[in-house]
Each structure stands twice: as structure tokens, then as C-alpha cells.
N, C-alpha and C positions, 0 to 999 in steps of 0.2 A: 663480697664487696672488696675491693682491694686498693689499696693506696698507691698511685704510681710513684715511680721515682724518676726525679727531673735528671735528665741527663746533660744537658747544653742548651746553649741559645745559638741558633743558626744565623749564618751572615744575615740573612733578610730580618733578623728580630724573632722569629718564630721560636717557642721554646718547643724541646723536645723532650718525651717522656716515654718511659717503658713501664708496662702492666706487669713486668715480670712474668707472664706466659700470654700463649695465643689463645684466644676465646672469643665469645660470642656475647655481644653485648652493647655497652654504651658506656661514654663520661658522664657523670652527674655532676652540674657546674653550680657552684656558688658563687656568685657577683654581685656586686653595687656599683653603682657608677651612675653618670647622666642620661638621659634621654637620649637615645638614639644611639648610643654607643653599641659596638658590637664586637663579639668574640666569635671567632671559628676555629672549630676543631676537625682536623684532618686525621686519617686514618690508615694504617698499613700494616701488614704481617712483617715486612723484614724493612731494612734498612739498605740503601743504596751503596754502592763503593763510596761515593761521596759522603755518605752519613746521613742521608735525608731518607726520608719515607722513600720506598720503592713500590710506584705504584703501576710499573709494567703489569704484573699478574693481576692487577685488577680490572683489566680491558678498560670498558667505557663506564665503570662504577665510579660514580664521584668520592662516596665514603667521604661525607664533610658533613657536618652539621652547624648552622648558624643561628645564634641567638643574639636578637635586638633587645636591647635593655629598655625597661618601661620608666626607668628612673625616678622612682619615687622614694630613695633615701633608704628602704629597707634593703635587706638582703634578699635577692631573688635567686631561685633555684630552677634549673632546666635541667630535663632530660627527655629524649624524644620517647614516645611511645608507638610511634607507625613505622618504625623502621628498625635496623641493628646493625651492627659493623662485626666483620669478623676482624680480629686487629690483636698485635701486642703493642705496637708503637703507634703515637700520637703527637700531632703538634698543635699548640695553642697561639693563634693569633688576635692580636687586640686592636680595633680601631675605634680612636675615640677615648674618652676619660672612663675608664673602667679599672677596677680593681677585684682581681680573682682572691676568694678567700679559701675555697676549697676543692679540689677535684678528686673524685670516687669514681673508680672504675667497677661496673656492673656488671656481673655475668649473668645471661638470660637464657635459658632455655623453655622447651614445654615442660608443665608440671607434671612430672611421670616419678612413679616411687622408685628409687634406687633398689636394685635387686641383689648386686652382687658383691662379693667380699672376697678377696684374695691377699693371700700372704705367704711368703716362703723363705727359706733362707738365702737367697740372692737376691741383691737387692737392685741388679737390674732388670729382674724380672718384676719384680714389685712395681719399679717405675714405670716399666713397659704395659703392665695390666692398667694402672692408674691412668697412661696418657691414651690408650685405646678407648677405657671406658670415657674418658673427656671430650675425646674425639668424636664419637658416638653422641654424647650429649649435645655437643655442638649443632649437630648436624640433626636435631629432632626439633623443627621448628614448626609445628603444624603438620608438616611433612618432612619425611626423611629426606632431608636435602643432599646434595653432592658436595657441596662446599659453602662456605659461609662469607666470603669476603667480596668476590668478583661479580660481573654483571650476569649472573648465573642462578645459583641457588635454587634447583629444580630436584622435584623427586624424581630420579631416574629409576626407572622400572630395570633397568640392566644391573644397575648397582645392588639393588634391593633383592637381587637372585641370589647375590652372594652373602648379602651384609644383615638379611633380617634375623637371622636365627643369632647373630650374637647380640643382636639389641635385646631380645627376649631373656639373654643372661644378666645384662647390664640393667633393664628396667623393667617395669610392669607395664608391657606394650598392648595390651588387650583391647584397650578403648582407641587408643591413637592408631593401631593397625585396622581396626575396624572400619574407623572413620576414612581412613587412607585407601584402602581397599574399595570403598566405594568410589571415591576418585578417580581409580584406575578403571573402575568397570564402567564409571562415565566417558571414557575417551574411547570406548569399543564402537566401531563403525559398524555399519551394514553389512560388511563382507566376514566379520568377526576378529579382525585386527585390534589389537590397541596401539597407543601412542608412546613414543619414547618416556615422555614423561607426563606426571599427572600431579596438579590438573596441566592439562596441555598448553606451555607457552613456547615451548623449546623443542628442537630435535625433529624427528622425523615422523610421518605416518605411511606404512607402517612401521611399528617398534623393530627394533633390529629382531631376527628370526630367534636368537637365543634366549631371548627374554622369557623366562618361567615364572616370573612373578605372579600373573594373575592366577597362576597353579599352586605353588609352593607356598605363597603368603596364606592363601586360604586353608592349606593344610596345617600348616603352620600353627593357625589360630583354633584349629579344633585339637590337635596336639598338645599345646601349651595352655590354652584356656578352656578347653571343652564348648567352644563354639562353635555348635553342629548348624545353627540359625545361619551364619555366613557360609558354609558349604550349601545348604539348599539355596540360597539367594543366589550362589554364583557357579551352580554346577550346567546350567545352560549356557552360559557366557564361555565356559571352558569348552565345551564340546565346540561350540562354535569357532575358537580361536583354533582349536586342534583341525578342524575340518579345513580352514583355511590354509594352515601349515601343509597340510598334508596334499590338499589340492595343487600348491607352488612347488611341493617337492619333485624331482626327479628320482623315479624310483627310491622312495625314501630318503634321499640325500637333498639337504635345503641350502643352497650357493647363493642366495640373494646379495648379501654384504659381504664385505670384506675385512669388517671390525675383529670380529671373534675374539680372540684372547689380548685383551687391551691392555698398554700399559705396562708389560714387562720391562727390564733393563733396557736402556738405551741401545747396547750393543746387541739386543736381540729383537729390535724392531727395523723397520724401513725408516730410513732419513728421510726428514723432511725439512727442506733450509727454512722456509717459514710456515712453521705448525707443530703440532702435537708431537710428530714421530712416534705415535704409540702404538700403531700396526704391527702385528708381530709378523716376522718373517721366518720362523719356525714352528709355527702353528699354523695349520691349515685352517680357514675360518670355516671351511663346510664341517669339518670335524666337531667344532664346538657348536655350531647350530644343529646339527645331527644328535650329538649328545644331549642336548638339552629337550630336542623332539623326544627322543626316548624316555626322559625321565620324568618329563611332563603326562605321557602317556603311563607311565607306573603309578604316577602320583593320583593321577585322575581315576586309576584301577582301584587305587585305596580309598578314594571318596566314595565311588561307585558301589564297595561295598558296605562303606559307611551307611549309605542311603539306602542301599537293599533294593535298587532300580532295576537289576538283570543286565546292566551295560559290562559287568566284570568280564565275562566270557570274550566278548568281542575285542574288550582292550587288551586283554591278555594275549589274544591271537595277533593283534596288530603289534605289540609289545617285541614278541617273539620274531616276528617279520624285520621289523628295524634293527633287531639285535642281529640277527644274522647279515642283513645287508650292511651294516655297520662296521663288522668285522670283517667280512668279505672286501669290502672298500679300504680300511685303515689297518690293521692289521696283519704284521708279520710274523708268521710262525716260528721260523727259522730264527729272528733274533729276539722275538717276544718283546717288540715294542709295535707302538702306535705311531702311524703318520711319519714323522722326521726323527721321533726319538727324545721329543723333549719332554721334560719335567711336567709341564703344564697336558700335553697330549696321553701322557700314561696315567697320571694323578687324574684327571677329569674321568678318563674312561674307566678307572677303577673305582672311583669316589661315586659315579653316578650308575654303576653295578652293568656296566658294559663286558668285562673281561669274563670270560668261559672260566670257570671255576677250576677247570684243571690248570690254566695258564696263569692264575694269579701270582704266584711264587715267582714265576720266570718275571713277570711286568715289575713287581716291588723289587726284586733283584736289580733290574736295570734302573729303577729309581734312585735307589740307594747307590748306584755305581754313578749315575749323572751327579748327584749330589756331591758325590766325593770328586770328581774331576772339576766341580766347580768350588771346591774348598769349602763346602758346606754352606753356599750360598744358594738364593733362588733364582732361578729363571722366569718365575710366573708373572702375571699379571693380575687382572682384576677378578677372574673365574677361577685359575689354577692355584693362587695362593693359599686359600684357605682348604683347597682341596689336597694340597700337597702334604699339608700339615696332619689333615684328619688320615690319610689314607697310611701314613709313615706309622701315627698312634695305633690305627686299627689292626696294623700288620706287626705291632711289635717292636717296632722301630724307635724306641724312644728315646734312645741316646744320638739318633741322628735328627730326630726332631728338636732336641735340646739344643744341639751344638748350632742349627741353622738358628734357631731364635735368641741365641747367645752371643752369636758372632756380632763383632762391633765393627767390621769392616765392609765394604761396597759392594752389593747392594744388600741391605737387610734391615730390621727394625733397630737393633743395637747400634749401628752405624747412625741413624737417624738420631738417637738419644745420646749418642757420643758428641754429635754436632751441634747439641743442646736443644732439639726439638722438643716441643711440649705438648704437640698434637702431632698424630701420623701425617706424612706427606701424600699427596698425590703421586709423584713420581719419586722412584728409588734414589733419582740422582738431583732430587731438586735444588741442593745446594751448590751446584755446579754449573747447572744447565736452565737460565731463567730465561724460559718462555712463556706462549700463550695459556701453557696447559702445566702451572706450577704453584698449585693451592698448596699451602702448608698446615691444612686443615680439612682432610679428606678422610672420610671414612670407609674407601673402597678396598685397599691392601688391608684395614685393620679387621676385616672380617675375619681374621686369622685370631682375633680374640678368644673363639672357643675353645682354645687349645689348654688356656688358664683354668676354665671352669669343668668342661666336658671332658678335657683328658688328664691333665694334672689334678683336678679335684676327682674327676671320675664321675661326674653328676651327669648321668644321661636319663632320658626319660621316654617310654615308651606308652605308647595309647592304643586300648583295642577298638574295636567298631563299636561300642557303647558308650565309649569317651572316657573311662577309668584310665589314669596315670597309673603306669606301673614304672618303679623306680629302682635302675639298677646305676650300682656303684663299681666303677671299673677304672681305677687310678691308672694313669700312666707313669712309671717309676723309673725316671733317668737316673743313669749311675751317679751323677756328679750333685745330684741334688737331693738333702735329706731332710728337710721337712716341707709340707705344705697345709694350708689352712683354704677352704674355700665355703661359700654358705652362699645361698638364694632361696628366694620362695618360689614354689611350684602350686598348681592348685590346691594340692593337697596338705600344703602347710611349708614350715620351713625345714629347709636341710643342710645340715653342717658336716662336712667331712675333714676330718684330719688325719694325716699320718708321718710317722717320720721313722729313720731307721735308727735304733737306739742298742746297743751291744750285740750286734749281729741279729737282731731282730727286725720285723717290719712290724710297725705298730699301727693298725687301723681304727678309728673310731668314728662312728656313724652316728 
């Protein structure tokens, strides 16, 4: 609970308050007065240039609570139970004779056990880890929502393709994801396709072809929680989905939609005068969809081995065919670049296992050069952001990852924090581009949170086909960072890792 700060009285008499941070929840009202008097509270994430609530990014969402007093001379309490709001600021308007005694901001989310702790000697990174965790928390409301404030708040299967792993570091997601996985499979149609959102209320049927959630989420449940039952339940549906994708593919390349790498920095996207302007002009959508086709095959193959059903040999051959087609179409051996040489194209190719082993160093070098050319800024979107940080750390480019994550100029997470963000934005330039796609509390880009625990903390988990977890501690150690502490719960117990540089030595405690 938070006590909001009174800011000012607006010209029409409404009282403006600041909760101090962006969050999900409501305002609890304690009031007394005459019967029929009314108190209205309206909510928004940001203020307009005029200093009033900025409701443009809310689209059609009203974000308003109204309470009519019964007037029995006692103090009356009100807080909604069948809605919630994403907000930082709110106004209070009174109609009739009513006296407000107290206002309390109550933050709510699904009741999940917190899992992760991170501390280091860089306060910017400590703040960033907390902000990313809080962003995740705000968007776990029975389903993994995409935003918390506007007329959307849906479980996008595209977002969870990159986001789901980070959730399992922040919280115990075992029951939550098992329930939502069934929501996802409830959307599967007779052709084998899934919907964009689950439960389906928004978006398209079939889902974007790069959606990997129906496969990766199930494998993640097995790896993190030893849940073999969900693998058994979902396997037939995965195969149906794979067959649908292969049927529409042209020589194993999928080009159905043009969304691909979504929400890169504005300069990397095609402009739209009245719209999202979030489609990348430097990452071919076919590359993204085909890369995830390959990745889905590789993950289904892992689950075929787990189940011992005999499909692994066929899937292995299919995987090799897609690998060869992908590289013949998108890889330039002379330059060591994929597609148009963007950070996203190269990082996704590496992260999803599509780069020939002998070409990896060349591709990594090109990623590093591109990052330096952009002054250690990312040009990535919803899929490539997490992949970029992962491939840098896996290839011992710890300093490059550190400089990207600590940059305080735009685009970057540090820039968001420098501008006062208390949750991660949907767009890199949300502070200066107020359009219809401008959530200030969106977990899509925050998928990069794995950096804190999986790499700086070094907590990495491998699972064998019997479901036994093997813990690997492989910390990333940037030159400018001197101390890290990270801990979390895994299936086998509690893991705590700390390291520090001390008198020319590296000291690691596990």
C-alpha cells in the first residue's frame, strides 16, 4: 500500500494525486457524507503538457471508478474487486456533500511467490532489476498481460515467446503457466493454428507465424518445474501446429505476415502517420518467422526424446533441412552477416542455433561492431533485445553487454530510468512519441531481465530427459562491475551466488 501525494487542484476542481510509481491496482477510498453524494476517481500513467491526466494512450479504456454514498453517517470504504487500473496519477472529483478521510493506493497482482534477488555495486543496475521485476509483476494478472492500462490487457503469445523465461527467474510460475498453457491450447483450431492471444479476445487467427509460445512454454515448464504431464498433454497439439506451419511454408520459408521484429527504435521502423510505427525496416519478417520455425522443431525434438516416442529422428532431419534453407537464403558468407546485417537478424540467428559453428566468431564480431557503431545502443525489438544480450554474454562479450545495459542515453533501459520510469516502456522513445502504442508498463522489452540472474549471477539450469535439474554457475564478469549477489529458488532448492573482485582476485561463493 502507498499513500499518494497531493499535487494540485485542477481548474475544474478535481484533485490531482501522484502514487509515486507506476503500478497496477486501485485507490481505496474512505469517505463519509450524505446519501447520493458521489466520488469519481480517474487514472492515467502520465500527465499531459497541460498538467492533467494524459488519456491518449488508454485508447477506449475509461479507467474510472465511481462510488455513490449510502449516507448512514458512518465512514464508508470502497475499493473495486472486479477491475484494476494501470496508473501512477489519478484525480478525485466530488459531487454532493462528501468528506474524504483517506486515500490509499493498493498494488495488486497474481499471488505468486517471489523468486529472485539481485544486488551489485552499480545502483543503476539495482534499480533496473527492480523496475523489470515490478513490470513483470504488474503484468501477471491471471494471464501474462501485455499492458496494464489501456483497452487491451491480453495474453499475447508473441510476447511470451521471449518473455516467459524471465518470468520464471522473478516468480514461481509453475501453476500460473500450467493454467495459461491450457488457455493457449484452447485457442487451437482444426487446422492446428493458435490465436494471437489467450484467452482469445483480440488479435488475429491464426497467430503470427513466429509465435513459439505453444512449444517453448511447455518445454520451459519441464525444465524449470519438472512438469512432464504438460509435455504429454500438449505434444500432439505441437505436432499439429508444426504441420500447419510447414504446409504454408514455401520451401521451408514462412512469409505470411510482415510484423517480424516488432517495436525496434523508431528510426529502425517504417513510419506510420496514424499508427504504431513498429514494423522493422531492417529485419526481414520472413527471417524471424523461419528462425522460430527452426527453433520450434528443435524444441519439439527435445520433448520427443523426453517422451521417447520415436519422432526425434524425423524431427532431426527436418531441422537440418530448415537450417540449410535458412542459411542459403539469409546468410552472406563474404560479410558474415544475416539478412541486412542488423543486430536482431544476427543475434536471433545465433541465439536460436542457426549459425554454422565455423561462422559463429564472424557473426559475433559483426554484432559487436554494429553495437559500437550505434554507440552501445540496441536497435532491437520484442524478439531481438533478449537475444542480443544473451549472445553477447555466451560469447564472452561481457563488457559490451554491460555498456549497453548501463547506457543512459536513448534508446536504452538506462535512458528510461533517467527519465523517471518506474516500469519498462513499450517503446524505446515513449517519452517523446505519444501515439496509440505507448504503454509505460509493458514487459516485452524487459525480457532482457535474464541478464541479471542467468548471466551476472550465472545461475543456469539444464534438465536431462529424466527431468533432473543440473545447476551450472557461469557468471558474466564485466570489467566495470566489482560485486554481484543473486539468488533464486529452483526445483532442487535455494541457490545463492555472490562474487567480488578483491585485491586482484576473483572470489566466488555458491
